[in-house]
Every structure is written in C-alpha cells, then in structure tokens.
Kinemage of the C-alpha trace (Angstrom):
@kinemage 1
@onewidth
@group {chain A} dominant
@subgroup {mainchain}
@vectorlist {calphas} color= white
{ca met a 1} P 3.290 1.596 11.391
{ca arg a 2} L 2.440 -0.128 8.638
{ca phe a 3} L 0.617 1.619 5.955
{ca leu a 4} L -0.664 0.561 2.191
{ca ile a 5} L -1.131 3.265 -0.568
{ca leu a 6} L -3.117 2.066 -3.340
{ca leu a 7} L -2.055 4.664 -6.554
{ca ala a 8} L -4.488 5.044 -9.058
{ca pro a 9} L -5.077 7.143 -12.237
{ca gly a 10} L -6.040 10.778 -11.310
{ca glu a 11} L -7.055 14.039 -13.397
{ca asn a 12} L -3.805 14.400 -15.205
{ca trp a 13} L -2.816 11.017 -16.035
{ca arg a 14} L -2.445 10.539 -19.981
{ca asp a 15} L -4.490 7.123 -21.283
{ca asp a 16} L -2.531 7.266 -23.934
{ca val a 17} L 1.120 6.907 -22.369
{ca val a 18} L 2.407 3.597 -20.476
{ca leu a 19} L 3.136 4.096 -16.745
{ca his a 20} L 6.597 4.598 -17.056
{ca asn a 21} L 6.487 6.959 -19.736
{ca gln a 22} L 3.730 9.116 -17.493
{ca pro a 23} L 4.516 12.905 -16.462
{ca phe a 24} L 6.565 13.059 -13.365
{ca met a 25} L 7.186 8.997 -13.092
{ca pro a 26} L 10.602 9.732 -12.814
{ca glu a 27} L 10.913 12.238 -10.184
{ca his a 28} L 8.032 9.640 -8.569
{ca ala a 29} L 10.670 6.834 -9.145
{ca val a 30} L 13.600 8.723 -7.244
{ca tyr a 31} L 11.240 10.113 -4.194
{ca val a 32} L 10.271 6.723 -3.606
{ca gln a 33} L 13.914 5.276 -4.251
{ca glu a 34} L 14.739 8.091 -1.407
{ca ala a 35} L 11.865 6.751 1.207
{ca tyr a 36} L 13.552 3.044 0.320
{ca leu a 37} L 17.130 3.948 1.200
{ca gln a 38} L 15.893 5.683 4.575
{ca gly a 39} L 14.093 2.149 5.780
{ca lys a 40} L 10.698 3.359 4.804
{ca ile a 41} L 9.533 1.449 2.052
{ca ile a 42} L 8.672 -2.471 2.210
{ca leu a 43} L 7.420 -3.138 -0.916
{ca ala a 44} L 6.643 -0.678 -4.089
{ca gly a 45} L 5.219 -0.998 -7.869
{ca pro a 46} L 3.089 -1.436 -10.651
{ca tyr a 47} L 0.436 -3.284 -11.084
{ca glu a 48} L 1.067 -5.717 -13.996
{ca asp a 49} L -1.838 -4.571 -15.996
{ca leu a 50} L 0.260 -0.813 -15.546
{ca thr a 51} L -2.967 0.797 -14.262
{ca gly a 52} L -1.213 2.398 -10.911
{ca gly a 53} L 0.462 1.261 -8.433
{ca ala a 54} L 1.123 0.371 -4.423
{ca ile a 55} L 3.494 1.120 -1.954
{ca val a 56} L 3.915 -0.658 1.541
{ca ile a 57} L 5.210 2.114 4.049
{ca asp a 58} L 6.586 1.321 7.477
{ca val a 59} L 5.997 5.084 9.437
{ca glu a 60} L 5.955 6.303 12.818
{ca asn a 61} L 1.897 7.690 12.392
{ca lys a 62} L -0.596 8.263 10.152
{ca asp a 63} L 0.527 11.907 9.869
{ca asp a 64} L 3.689 10.733 8.436
{ca val a 65} L 2.280 8.469 5.799
{ca gln a 66} L -0.013 11.523 4.392
{ca gly a 67} L 3.009 13.870 4.179
{ca phe a 68} L 4.816 11.225 2.305
{ca val a 69} L 2.119 10.819 -0.251
{ca glu a 70} L 1.016 14.540 -0.582
{ca asn a 71} L 4.524 15.140 -1.626
{ca asp a 72} L 4.920 12.544 -4.540
{ca pro a 73} L 5.494 14.352 -7.452
{ca thr a 74} L 2.994 12.434 -9.136
{ca val a 75} L 0.294 13.019 -6.556
{ca lys a 76} L 1.610 16.943 -6.756
{ca asn a 77} L 0.592 16.391 -10.365
{ca gly a 78} L -2.512 15.262 -10.333
{ca ile a 79} L -0.995 12.190 -12.108
{ca phe a 80} L -2.048 9.555 -9.244
{ca thr a 81} L -4.898 9.917 -6.884
{ca tyr a 82} L -4.383 7.568 -3.725
{ca gln a 83} L -6.154 5.538 -0.811
{ca ile a 84} L -4.120 4.757 2.613
{ca lys a 85} L -4.844 2.331 4.333
{ca arg a 86} L -3.283 0.818 8.018
{ca trp a 87} L -1.627 -2.515 7.595
{ca gly a 88} L -3.854 -4.427 10.075
{ca glu a 89} L -1.525 -7.195 12.737
{ca gly a 90} L -1.266 -10.419 10.788
{ca met a 91} L 1.286 -11.992 9.116
{ca ser a 92} L 4.824 -11.412 7.878
{ca lys a 93} L 7.694 -13.188 6.063
{ca phe a 94} L 9.620 -10.586 6.831
{ca glu a 95} L 9.612 -10.074 10.649
{ca asn a 96} L 9.010 -14.145 10.673
{ca ile a 97} L 5.176 -13.486 12.228
{ca ser a 98} L 2.568 -15.456 12.179
{ca pro a 99} L -0.449 -16.072 14.188
{ca asn a 100} L -0.335 -19.945 13.349
{ca phe a 101} L -3.658 -20.710 12.313
{ca asp a 102} L -5.207 -23.997 12.563
{ca gln a 103} L -8.222 -26.222 12.878
{ca arg a 104} L -8.745 -24.918 16.037
{ca tyr a 105} L -8.671 -21.523 15.097
{ca ile a 106} L -11.164 -22.717 12.445
{ca asp a 107} L -13.750 -24.776 15.391
{ca tyr a 108} L -12.989 -21.375 17.376
{ca lys a 109} L -14.206 -18.876 14.984
{ca his a 110} L -17.672 -21.582 13.955
{ca lys a 111} L -18.223 -21.629 17.693
{ca val a 112} L -18.396 -17.833 17.577
{ca gln a 113} L -20.404 -17.647 14.205
{ca lys a 114} L -22.764 -19.757 15.776
{ca glu a 115} L -23.464 -18.003 18.697
{ca leu a 116} L -23.756 -14.383 16.486
{ca asn a 117} L -26.331 -16.939 14.419
{ca ile a 118} L -23.884 -16.257 10.819
{ca ile a 119} L -23.814 -19.724 10.418
C-alpha cells in the first residue's frame, strides 16, 4: 500500500533555523535513507520553501506507515507534525500504470454528473 506523509513544523520547530539545520534533521535524513535502501521510500524531500516536506512510502498496511512516522526522530522530538494519507490508485510512471483517460471518460462523467444534477 502506498501512503503520502506530509510533514509540517511542530511545537519544537525553530523559526530562526533553516529546515536542514533543525534539531534531529541529520537523524531524520539517515532514518529516511535507511527506509529508502529497504525499498520502502518512493519519493522524499523538503518543500521548495523549506516549510516541511513529504514522503511517499510503500508498506504493507497503515500500521507500518504509522510506526515508521512515529519512530522518525523529527516527529518523536516535536520538530515535525505529520498527516498520513492513503495514496489511491491512479497513474504511476514508476509502475507504468495509466487509466488511459480520454474524451470517452469526459463524456461518461458528464453523463453521470447530469444524472446527478451536478451540471
């Protein structure tokens, strides 16, 4: 199962310190690197404005992702808070998955929306 982890400044985030120099950030980097080397991390990194970051992780279940996040040194020490979102099925360049949306999909969805009085 694929999950999106959204990381945002927590109660111990230092506003006067750039993201890469926040406390426990080196430990966080190594922790995420280890999960990457185990094949769990698909994507990870900070936002461009350095106000937090995101991780896309592939694990067996919600308990696995919850355990991963709760053991992250930056989360354990209040540098980051987090949200976990289950990644739905869709498109993936990595697995070469495409639903092949085209005009037929638009036409079908418009028909459904008309039946529901949405459009």
